[in-house]
PLY file of the C-alpha trace (Angstrom):
ply
format ascii 1.0
element vertex 82
property float x
property float y
property float z
element edge 81
property int vertex1
property int vertex2
end_header
12.11 78.45 132.90
12.86 79.06 129.28
12.47 76.34 126.67
15.05 76.28 123.87
13.93 78.43 120.91
11.78 76.59 118.39
12.39 77.37 114.73
9.89 76.14 112.13
10.37 76.53 108.40
7.14 77.40 106.59
7.12 75.34 103.42
5.22 76.51 100.35
4.99 75.22 96.81
8.41 76.67 96.00
10.16 75.53 99.18
10.75 77.35 102.46
9.01 80.71 102.22
9.22 81.87 105.85
10.73 80.91 109.17
8.74 81.01 112.40
10.84 81.46 115.53
9.20 81.03 118.95
10.62 81.43 122.45
8.54 79.93 125.25
8.98 80.74 128.93
7.22 78.64 131.56
5.97 80.33 134.72
6.65 77.99 137.64
5.16 78.45 141.10
7.62 76.58 143.31
10.84 74.58 143.42
9.01 71.26 142.97
7.44 72.52 139.74
10.85 73.66 138.51
12.38 70.25 139.18
9.53 68.44 137.44
9.64 70.85 134.47
13.39 70.29 134.11
12.81 66.52 133.96
10.02 66.97 131.40
11.80 69.59 129.28
12.42 67.28 126.28
8.79 66.09 126.28
7.53 69.66 126.66
9.68 70.76 123.73
8.23 67.98 121.58
4.68 68.86 122.65
5.25 72.54 121.82
6.78 71.67 118.44
3.79 69.47 117.58
1.38 72.21 118.67
3.14 74.84 116.58
3.19 72.64 113.48
-0.55 72.10 114.01
-1.09 75.86 114.18
0.85 76.37 110.96
-1.13 73.59 109.26
-4.42 75.25 110.30
-3.31 78.76 109.31
-5.49 80.56 106.80
-3.85 82.22 103.84
-3.93 86.01 103.50
-2.21 87.57 100.50
-0.41 84.29 99.91
1.03 84.18 103.45
-0.11 81.93 106.33
-1.80 83.80 109.19
-1.64 81.91 112.49
-4.34 82.41 115.13
-2.07 83.60 117.95
-4.72 83.54 120.69
-5.67 79.95 119.91
-2.01 78.94 119.57
-1.16 80.39 123.00
-4.04 78.42 124.54
-2.95 75.26 122.72
0.60 75.74 124.06
-0.75 76.16 127.60
-2.80 72.99 127.17
0.27 71.13 125.86
2.21 72.01 129.01
-0.52 70.84 131.40
0 1
1 2
2 3
3 4
4 5
5 6
6 7
7 8
8 9
9 10
10 11
11 12
12 13
13 14
14 15
15 16
16 17
17 18
18 19
19 20
20 21
21 22
22 23
23 24
24 25
25 26
26 27
27 28
28 29
29 30
30 31
31 32
32 33
33 34
34 35
35 36
36 37
37 38
38 39
39 40
40 41
41 42
42 43
43 44
44 45
45 46
46 47
47 48
48 49
49 50
50 51
51 52
52 53
53 54
54 55
55 56
56 57
57 58
58 59
59 60
60 61
61 62
62 63
63 64
64 65
65 66
66 67
67 68
68 69
69 70
70 71
71 72
72 73
73 74
74 75
75 76
76 77
77 78
78 79
79 80
80 81
């Protein structure tokens, strides 16, 4: 099941400097999981959005640009969907 794309503006001192676009697909094991995920889709979207904003907030700066830890972010997104 695919979650609606999440688009986050990256805000710097001079305003929006970048846009982060993320598409998340959930792997579901059976019909019951799919039904439950459909019911929880709005809450999952909010949890993913919160997780991504946290990743951006924790990003370290490299050459003036935020560098997000992708491995940690993927794990955080998995945890958010549990």
